[in-house]
C-alpha positions as CSV (number, residue, x, y, z in Angstrom):
1,M,65.3,102.8,99.9
2,S,66.3,106.2,98.8
3,V,69.3,107.6,97.7
4,Y,70.8,111.2,99.0
5,G,73.7,113.1,98.3
6,Y,75.5,115.6,100.8
7,I,78.1,117.8,99.2
8,R,79.7,121.1,101.1
9,V,81.9,123.6,100.2
10,S,83.7,125.9,102.3
11,S,82.8,129.3,100.7
12,R,80.3,130.5,98.6
13,E,83.2,131.4,96.2
14,Q,84.2,127.5,95.7
15,N,82.5,125.7,93.1
16,E,80.7,122.9,94.1
17,D,80.1,121.1,90.5
18,R,82.8,118.2,90.8
19,Q,81.1,117.0,93.8
20,I,77.4,117.4,91.6
21,I,79.5,115.5,88.8
22,A,80.1,112.7,91.3
23,M,76.5,112.4,92.4
24,Q,75.1,112.5,89.0
25,E,77.1,109.7,88.3
26,M,75.6,107.7,91.4
27,Q,72.5,108.4,89.6
28,V,71.1,110.6,92.6
29,P,67.9,112.5,92.2
30,E,68.4,116.4,91.9
31,D,65.8,117.0,94.4
32,H,67.9,114.4,96.9
33,L,70.7,116.8,96.7
34,Y,71.5,118.6,99.8
35,I,74.1,121.5,99.7
36,D,76.0,123.5,102.3
37,K,78.1,126.4,101.8
38,Q,79.9,127.0,104.8
39,S,82.7,125.6,107.0
40,G,82.8,122.3,108.3
41,K,83.8,122.5,111.5
42,D,80.3,121.9,113.1
43,F,77.2,120.3,112.0
44,D,74.9,123.4,112.3
45,R,74.0,123.5,108.5
46,P,71.0,124.3,107.0
47,A,70.9,121.5,103.9
48,Y,72.5,119.0,106.5
49,K,69.5,119.6,109.0
50,R,67.1,119.1,106.5
51,M,68.8,116.2,104.9
52,M,68.9,114.2,108.4
53,R,65.1,114.8,108.7
54,R,64.6,113.4,105.8
55,V,66.3,110.3,105.9
56,K,65.2,107.0,107.1
57,K,66.3,103.3,107.9
58,D,68.3,101.8,105.0
59,D,68.3,105.1,103.0
60,L,71.7,105.6,101.3
61,I,73.8,109.0,101.6
62,Y,76.6,109.3,99.1
63,I,79.4,112.0,100.4
64,K,82.4,112.2,97.9
65,S,85.2,112.7,100.6
66,I,85.3,112.4,104.4
67,D,86.3,116.0,104.8
68,R,83.0,117.0,102.9
69,L,81.0,115.6,106.1
70,G,83.2,117.6,108.5
71,R,86.4,118.6,109.7
72,S,86.0,117.9,113.3
73,Y,87.3,114.5,114.1
74,G,85.0,114.0,117.3
75,E,82.0,115.5,115.7
76,I,82.7,113.3,112.3
77,L,82.1,110.0,114.2
78,E,79.4,111.0,116.4
79,Q,77.6,112.0,113.1
80,W,78.7,109.1,111.5
81,K,77.3,106.7,114.3
82,I,74.3,109.1,114.8
83,L,73.2,108.1,110.7
84,T,74.7,104.4,110.7
85,R,73.6,103.2,114.2
86,D,70.6,105.5,115.3
87,K,69.1,106.1,112.3
88,G,70.1,102.9,110.3
89,V,71.4,104.9,107.3
90,D,74.1,103.7,105.0
91,L,76.8,105.7,104.1
92,C,79.3,105.5,100.7
93,V,82.2,107.8,100.7
94,L,83.2,107.4,97.2
95,D,86.7,108.7,97.4
96,M,87.2,105.7,100.0
97,P,85.1,102.7,98.8
98,I,86.4,100.8,102.2
99,L,84.3,103.6,103.8
100,D,80.8,102.0,102.7
101,T,78.4,100.5,105.3
102,R,76.7,98.7,102.7
103,R,79.6,96.4,102.5
104,E,80.0,93.2,105.2
105,K,77.4,94.3,106.9
106,N,78.6,92.1,110.3
107,L,80.8,92.7,113.5
108,L,84.1,92.7,111.4
109,G,82.9,94.9,108.4
110,T,81.7,97.4,111.2
111,F,85.0,97.3,113.1
112,I,86.8,98.1,109.8
113,S,84.9,100.9,108.6
114,D,85.0,102.3,112.3
115,L,88.7,101.7,112.1
116,V,89.3,103.2,109.0
117,L,87.2,106.4,109.5
118,T,88.9,106.7,112.9
119,L,92.4,107.1,111.2
120,L,91.0,109.0,108.6
121,S,89.1,112.0,110.8
122,Y,92.2,111.9,113.2
123,M,94.9,112.2,110.4
124,A,92.7,115.0,108.8
125,E,92.5,116.8,112.1
126,N,96.1,116.3,112.6
127,E,96.9,118.2,109.6
128,R,94.9,120.9,109.8
129,A,96.6,121.3,113.0
130,N,100.0,121.2,111.7
131,I,99.1,123.8,109.2
132,R,97.9,126.3,111.5
133,Q,101.0,125.5,113.8
134,R,103.4,126.3,110.4
135,Q,101.6,129.3,109.8
136,A,102.2,130.5,113.2
137,E,105.8,129.8,112.8
138,G,106.1,131.3,109.6
139,I,104.3,134.6,110.7
140,A,106.4,134.6,113.8
141,A,109.6,134.2,111.6
142,A,108.5,137.2,109.2
143,K,107.9,139.3,112.2
144,A,111.2,138.4,113.3
145,R,112.7,139.6,110.1
146,G,111.0,143.0,110.2
147,V,108.2,142.1,107.9
148,R,105.3,144.0,109.1
149,F,101.4,142.3,108.4
150,G,98.2,144.2,107.8
151,R,97.3,147.3,105.6
152,T,100.2,149.7,104.8
153,P,99.3,152.9,107.2
154,R,98.5,156.3,105.3
155,P,101.2,158.9,105.3
156,L,101.8,160.9,108.2
157,P,100.0,164.5,107.7
158,E,102.9,167.3,107.1
159,N,102.4,168.8,110.2
160,F,102.5,166.2,112.3
161,A,106.3,166.4,113.0
162,E,105.5,170.1,114.5
163,V,102.6,168.9,116.2
164,Y,104.3,166.2,117.7
165,G,106.6,168.1,119.1
166,R,104.3,170.2,121.0
167,W,102.3,167.5,122.1
168,K,105.7,165.9,123.4
169,D,106.7,169.0,125.5
170,K,103.0,169.4,126.8
171,Q,102.3,172.5,125.1
172,I,99.0,170.7,123.7
173,S,96.8,168.1,124.6
174,L,96.4,164.7,123.0
175,A,93.0,166.1,121.6
176,E,94.3,168.9,120.5
177,A,97.2,167.6,118.4
178,A,95.1,164.9,117.3
179,K,92.6,167.8,115.8
180,E,95.3,169.3,114.1
181,C,96.3,166.5,112.5
182,G,93.0,165.3,111.5
183,M,93.0,161.9,113.3
184,P,91.1,160.5,116.1
185,E,92.7,160.6,119.4
186,S,93.5,156.9,119.6
187,T,95.4,157.2,115.9
188,F,97.5,160.3,116.4
189,F,98.3,158.3,120.0
190,Y,99.5,155.2,118.4
191,R,101.1,157.2,115.1
192,A,103.2,159.4,117.9
193,E,104.3,156.5,119.5
194,G,105.8,154.7,116.5
195,Y,107.2,158.0,115.4
196,G,108.8,158.3,118.3
197,K,110.8,155.0,118.1
198,G,111.9,156.2,114.8
199,N,109.1,154.6,112.7
200,S,107.2,156.3,109.8
201,Y,104.3,154.5,110.8
């Protein structure tokens, strides 16, 4: 039996030290550690794929927490089944000891493990959906209060009002107005729309 450790952080800026320390405590060999620095939205990850090619029946994989394996409820369950049933590999989630396929290797043990995994995966995905909904509601409420998002636009050029007036009166074309203000046509048109509504942007 060989022992492996799988580590994932969501971006290159995040630190994986906490997970590495946990793997060292479980005496996972350094060359058996597989680290991905990317989103857990799917399993198209280089280190994970390399580990999958290497593990074999009766090997053991440690994971710090279930969300390090992945974020998608359906895909976590699918990978769990591929590893434990198709490949015959044992999995141990360190932060959730009940998710250790070495325990109770019988029908009841498998049922309990699958049940807990399904519940945790669902709760994790449901929480992400709630966070996205709260963010959307927060943004909508902020917009309703007049909060503007995005970069602050550059101040209008000094000649904008005069050029805008001539363009509005059809004395000059959009291309001519944009050129006089030193803007792309699309930018001039956007700023002119806001200016016409009494906005300074």
